[in-house]
Each structure stands twice: as C-alpha cells, then as structure tokens.
C-alpha positions in Angstrom: 11.6 -5.5 -8.3 11.7 -1.7 -7.6 12.7 -0.6 -4.2 10.1 1.2 -2.1 11.9 4.5 -2.3 11.9 4.3 -6.1 8.1 4.5 -5.9 8.0 7.5 -3.5 6.8 10.8 -5.0 8.0 13.9 -3.0 7.3 16.8 -5.4 5.1 17.8 -8.4 7.9 17.1 -10.9 8.0 13.4 -9.8 4.2 13.3 -9.8 4.1 14.6 -13.4 6.7 12.1 -14.5 4.7 9.2 -13.1 1.5 10.4 -14.7 3.3 10.8 -18.0 4.3 7.1 -17.7 0.6 6.4 -17.3 0.5 4.9 -13.8 0.6 5.6 -10.1 0.1 2.0 -9.3 2.0 1.1 -6.0 3.4 4.6 -5.6 3.6 6.5 -2.3 2.7 10.2 -2.7 3.7 12.4 0.3 2.3 15.8 1.2 1.4 17.2 -2.2 -1.4 19.6 -3.0 -3.1 17.8 -5.8 -6.3 19.9 -6.0 -5.2 21.2 -9.4 -4.4 17.7 -10.7 -7.9 16.1 -10.7 -7.8 15.2 -14.4 -4.5 13.3 -13.9 -5.9 11.4 -10.9 -9.0 10.5 -12.8 -7.0 9.4 -15.8 -4.4 7.1 -14.4 -4.5 3.8 -12.5 -3.8 4.2 -8.8 -4.3 0.6 -7.6 -2.2 0.0 -4.4 -1.1 3.7 -4.2 -0.9 5.4 -0.9 -1.6 9.1 -0.6 -0.1 10.6 2.6 -1.4 14.0 3.5 -2.3 15.0 0.0 -5.0 17.5 -0.6 -7.3 16.6 -3.5 -10.8 17.3 -4.8 -13.6 15.0 -3.6 -14.1 13.4 -6.9 -10.4 12.6 -7.2 -10.3 11.2 -3.7 -13.4 9.0 -4.4 -11.9 7.7 -7.6 -8.5 6.7 -6.2 -10.2 5.0 -3.2 -12.4 3.1 -5.7 -9.2 2.0 -7.4 -8.0 0.5 -4.2 -5.6 3.3 -3.1 -5.3 4.3 0.5 -5.8 7.9 1.3 -4.5 9.4 4.6 -5.9 13.0 4.5 -4.2 16.0 5.9 -4.7 16.6 9.6 -6.1 20.1 10.2 -4.7 22.6 12.8 -1.4 20.8 13.3 1.8 22.9 13.6 3.7 20.2 11.7 3.2 17.9 8.8 3.2 14.2 10.0 3.6 12.9 6.5 6.5 15.2 5.4 8.8 13.8 2.7 11.9 15.9 3.4 14.0 16.9 6.4 13.5 20.3 7.9 15.7 23.3 6.9 16.6 26.1 9.3 14.1 28.3 7.4 11.4 25.8 7.9 11.7 25.6 11.6 12.6 29.3 12.3 10.1 30.8 9.9 9.0 34.2 11.4 11.8 34.5 13.9 13.1 37.8 12.4 9.7 39.5 12.4 7.8 37.9 15.3 10.3 36.2 17.5 11.0 32.6 18.3 7.7 31.9 20.0 5.8 32.3 16.7 8.0 29.9 14.8 6.9 26.4 13.6 9.6 24.9 15.9 8.2 26.6 19.0 4.6 25.8 18.0 5.4 22.1 17.5 7.0 22.0 21.0 3.9 23.7 22.5 1.7 21.1 20.8 3.9 18.3 22.1 3.8 19.7 25.6 0.0 19.8 25.5 -0.5 16.3 24.1 2.4 14.1 25.3 0.7 13.1 28.6 -2.9 13.1 27.8 -3.1 9.5 26.6 -4.7 10.4 23.3 -3.8 7.6 20.9 -4.4 9.9 17.9 -1.7 12.4 19.1 0.7 9.6 19.8 0.0 8.1 16.4 0.7 11.4 14.7 4.0 11.7 16.5 5.0 8.2 15.5 4.1 8.7 11.8 6.0 12.0 11.8 9.1 10.4 13.3 9.0 7.5 10.9 8.7 9.9 7.9 11.7 11.8 9.3 13.8 8.6 9.5 12.8 7.7 5.9 13.9 11.1 4.7 17.1 11.0 6.7 18.0 7.6 5.2 17.4 8.9 1.7 19.5 12.0 2.3 22.5 10.0 3.6 22.7 7.4 0.8 26.3 7.2 -0.2 27.6 9.5 2.6 30.2 8.8 5.2 28.9 10.2 8.4 30.9 11.2 11.4 29.1 12.3 14.6 30.2 15.1 16.9 28.6 14.9 20.4 28.9 17.4 23.2 27.1 19.5 25.7 24.5 22.2 25.0 26.0 24.6 27.6 29.1 25.4 25.6 28.8 29.1 25.0 29.6 31.1 21.9 32.6 33.3 22.3 34.6 30.7 24.2 37.7 28.9 23.2 35.9 25.5 23.5 33.2 26.7 21.1 35.8 27.9 18.6 37.6 24.5 18.9 34.5 22.5 18.2 33.8 24.7 15.2 37.3 24.1 13.8 36.7 20.3 14.3 33.5 20.4 12.3 35.3 22.4 9.6 38.2 20.0 9.5 36.0 16.9 9.3 33.8 18.4 6.6 36.8 19.3 4.5 37.9 15.6 4.3 34.6 14.8 2.6 32.8 13.5 5.7 29.2 14.4 6.5 29.1 16.0 10.0 26.1 14.9 12.1 25.3 16.3 15.6 22.4 16.3 18.0 21.3 19.4 16.3 21.1 21.6 19.4 23.1 24.6 20.7 26.6 24.6 22.3 29.1 22.0 21.0 26.5 20.7 18.5 26.0 24.1 17.0 29.7 24.8 16.9 30.4 21.6 14.9 27.5 22.4 12.5 28.9 25.9 12.1 32.3 24.6 11.3 30.9 22.3 8.6 28.9 25.3 7.2 32.1 27.3 6.8 34.1 24.4 5.4 33.8 25.5 1.7 34.6 29.1 2.6 37.9 30.9 3.3 39.4 30.2 6.7 38.9 33.8 7.8 35.1 33.4 7.5 34.9 31.2 10.6 36.8 33.7 12.7 34.4 36.5 11.6 31.4 34.3 12.2 32.5 33.5 15.7 32.9 37.2 16.4 29.3 37.9 15.2 27.8 35.0 17.1 29.5 36.0 20.4 27.0 38.9 20.6 24.4 36.3 21.7 26.5 33.7 23.7 23.6 31.5 24.7 20.0 30.7 23.8 19.2 31.7 27.4 17.6 34.2 28.1 16.5 34.9 24.5 16.2 32.2 21.9 15.1 34.9 19.5 18.4 36.9 19.9 20.4 33.7 19.7 18.7 32.6 16.5 18.8 36.0 14.8 22.6 36.1 15.3 22.9 32.8 13.5 20.7 33.9 10.6 22.8 37.1 10.4 25.9 34.8 9.8 23.9 32.7 7.2 22.8 35.8 5.4 26.3 37.3 5.2 27.7 34.0 3.9 24.8 32.2 2.2 27.0 29.7 0.3 27.8 27.5 3.3 28.3 23.8 3.4 25.8 21.1 4.4 25.7 19.1 7.6 23.0 17.2 9.6 21.4 18.1 12.9 19.2 15.5 14.7 17.5 17.2 17.6 14.3 16.4 19.5 11.2 18.2 20.8 11.6 16.0 23.9 14.2 18.6 24.9 12.3 21.4 23.2 13.5 24.0 25.6 16.8 23.7 23.7 16.2 25.1 20.2 17.7 23.4 17.1 20.7 25.3 15.7 20.4 27.0 12.3 23.8 25.9 10.9 22.7 22.3 10.0 21.5 22.4 6.5 19.3 19.4 7.1 17.5 18.9 10.4 15.9 15.6 11.3 13.8 16.7 14.3 12.0 14.0 16.3 9.3 13.8 19.0 10.7 10.5 20.4 14.1 11.0 22.0 14.9 7.3 22.1 14.3 7.0 18.3 16.4 10.1 17.8 19.4 9.0 19.9 19.6 5.5 18.5 19.1 6.8 14.9 21.8 9.5 15.2 24.4 7.1 16.5 23.5 4.2 14.2 24.0 6.5 11.1 27.5 7.6 12.2 29.3 4.9 10.2 32.5 7.0 10.1 32.8 7.2 13.9 31.9 9.6 16.7 33.9 12.4 18.4 32.7 13.0 22.0 33.5 16.5 23.3 33.2 17.3 27.0 29.6 17.1 28.1 27.3 16.0 30.9 24.6 13.4 31.3 23.4 13.4 27.7 26.9 13.0 26.3 27.7 10.2 28.8 24.5 8.5 27.6 25.6 8.8 24.0 29.0 7.3 24.8 27.5 4.1 26.1 24.6 4.0 23.7 27.3 3.9 21.0 29.6 1.5 22.8 26.8 -1.2 23.1 26.6 -2.1 19.3 30.4 -1.8 19.1 30.8 -4.2 22.0 28.4 -6.8 20.5 29.2 -5.9 16.9 25.5 -5.9 16.2 26.0 -3.4 13.3 29.1 -5.0 11.9 32.7 -3.9 12.7 33.0 -1.5 15.6 33.2 2.2 14.6 35.7 4.7 15.9 35.0 6.5 19.2 37.3 9.5 20.1 36.9 11.1 23.5 38.3 14.6 23.8 39.7 16.1 27.0 41.6 13.6 29.2 40.8 15.4 32.5 37.1 15.6 31.8 36.7 11.9 30.8 39.1 10.4 33.5 38.5 12.7 36.5 35.4 14.9 36.3 33.2 12.2 34.6 35.4 9.1 34.4 33.7 7.4 31.4 37.1 6.5 29.8 38.2 3.9 32.3 34.9 2.1 32.1 34.9 2.3 28.3 38.5 1.0 28.1 37.6 -1.9 30.5 34.5 -2.7 28.6 36.5 -2.9 25.3 39.3 -5.0 26.7 39.9 -8.2 24.7 37.3 -7.2 22.1 37.7 -5.8 18.6 36.3 -2.5 19.7 39.5 -1.9 21.8 41.3 -0.9 18.6 38.6 1.6 17.8 38.6 3.8 20.9 40.9 6.7 21.8 41.3 9.4 24.3 43.0 12.6 23.3 43.9 15.7 25.2 42.9 18.4 22.7 40.2 18.9 20.1 42.8 19.5 17.4 44.0 15.9 17.9 40.6 14.4 17.2 40.6 14.3 13.3 43.9 12.4 13.2 42.8 10.0 16.0 39.6 9.4 14.0 41.6 8.7 10.8 43.9 6.3 12.7 41.1 4.4 14.3 39.3 4.1 11.0 42.3 2.2 9.6 42.7 0.0 12.6 42.1 -3.7 12.2 
C-alpha cells in the first residue's frame, strides 16, 4: 500500500504526472492554483481525493465533489496559507523587508493576525491555526527524511558582534561540516548564530569572519527588526551559495523575529507543538548554550523522554558553560541527579567552552 506522503501533490509538476497516469484517486493536493486545469479535473477520477486550499473553476469544483472528493477552499484575507505544503524560506517570511520594512512582511502580518485572534474564542481562527501547524509538521517530517539532526539551543539575547555569538556560529559551522543537519529555535541570538554557522559551512573559513563583521552593524533586533533583518540579507546576498539548516520558531513569541539564515523555517502558532516537535526531531542530540527560562525549559523538555526512554535510546545532551549551568542557573546538578542510575547518564555532558561541544557530542553519541 502506498504511504500517504506518496499521494501528496505539492506542485504542478506532480499534478501533471498524476493526471498523465489517469487518476487523482486518493491524492491530497495542497495549495495549488488549478483554475487553468479545468479540463484535467473534468477528465480524471478524483474519488477520495482531498483538495486543500486549491483554487479551481466552479464546474471543476462541482465535478470533483460529485466524484466524492473533499474540497477545502482557500480562506480569503489571511496573511498566511493554512494548507501550505512546504516550509517557509527567509524570502517567504521577509518579503518586502528591503523596500517597506519589517512591519509590512508576511511574518509581521501573521503575528498581527495572531494577536488579534488568539484570545477571541473564535473556533474558526483556532482551527486555521491548528491546520497550519499540522501542515508545517508534515512538511518538516518530509524535509528531514534521512537526515541526522542536531539541535542548538540558547538565548535570544546573545548579540551580534560578541565573542559568544561568534562561538555559537563556529559551533553551527563545525556541526554542519560533519554532515549533521543543524536545527534551532529559529530566532535571534544564539539560534541565529548557529544557523549562520551552518549557512557558511560550505564556504571558505574567512567568510564567517567577514559575515560576523557585517552583522555587527545591527547587533540586535531591538530597536529595529528592519535594520537587523536587512543586515542578514546583505550577508545572504554577498554569499548566496550558503548551506541549509532548519529554524523552528513560533508566532507565540512573535516579538522575536525568525532569523534569515535558516534555509527552511518551520514556524508555528502553537509554542507547545513547536517545542516538542523541535526536540523530538533532534535525533543526533542537542547542545544547550547559555540561556534563560526558555533554554532551561528546553533542557528538561528534552530530558523527560530521555529519562523514560519514550523515544527509544536517550539522545546526547551537551550543556556549555560550567559556571552558567552550575552557579547562575544550576540546571546541571539537577539533570545529573535525574540521570543517575539510568541509561541517560551516559548521554549527558557539561563542558566549559563552546569549542568542546562537537567532540562531547560525538563521544556521547558513541556511548552505550
């Protein structure tokens, strides 16, 4: 039996191939403009098909419904597509930032819509958010098939131009160069730095140093997200052949913009879905850089399935900066006590410096 994703149609090339085979029976067609494909829809069987957000002529819509297909029409006046088939790119979310500023971008408009609707109790708005987030999860799973994913977690306040930011970027570059897919929370600070490092991984070492210098002109997304984002796109334009990585941010914290260095952005409305999904997909382990409440939450969100082995063998957890995690925010003593006597004890480590993290991760991955 074919797997469900084998029946998903995400673009017109896949649509044409299915039509050429003579059947759309049981397929799921996502977010395609089919207004110029009326003859094809009238000519092939569509029993059991599901059309998600596809535009089509009235006679085509009537015919496929008569076949027994389900049609979920596009929703007008939304700043996002709840049925989207692919993850976002930086250009998708930041469209218009150069000419009009961040406030005019799809990312900012989606956040404004979320702010207007999240507390009004409208079941239609909450349904649209849920459909969108499920579509994002589906697209993320499809992207990561066959990948070994390592997470890099850390605080959003880490400023460009600092030694800490440069170190996080070197970490992302080092991990990506070993063939791992770097995944972060997709925001600014440490998250952006790790995605930047992965972006520069295929390029000469000197590129990262030059990129860091350019980015230091706009150290933070405060007070101007526009200036912060434009600096990042300046780097991308100067070195357009960067490597891929994944960012998984949320509009729940929409005052923090997504960073433009993750080539694939899985942005969610529901933060709980985003947090659990991010950590669950990091099968190669997670590196935790110094952070505050959000990073502490991620440490223990990740430790729970490792403790119970609910996802199989525990995955590596590397905490960076001994003073931070034993004195300022003493998560390490609790994590070590929690792991005592359990298999996860062999999969946790505390290191002093960020440059030690890749080797610690490699060592823990080989532990039994």
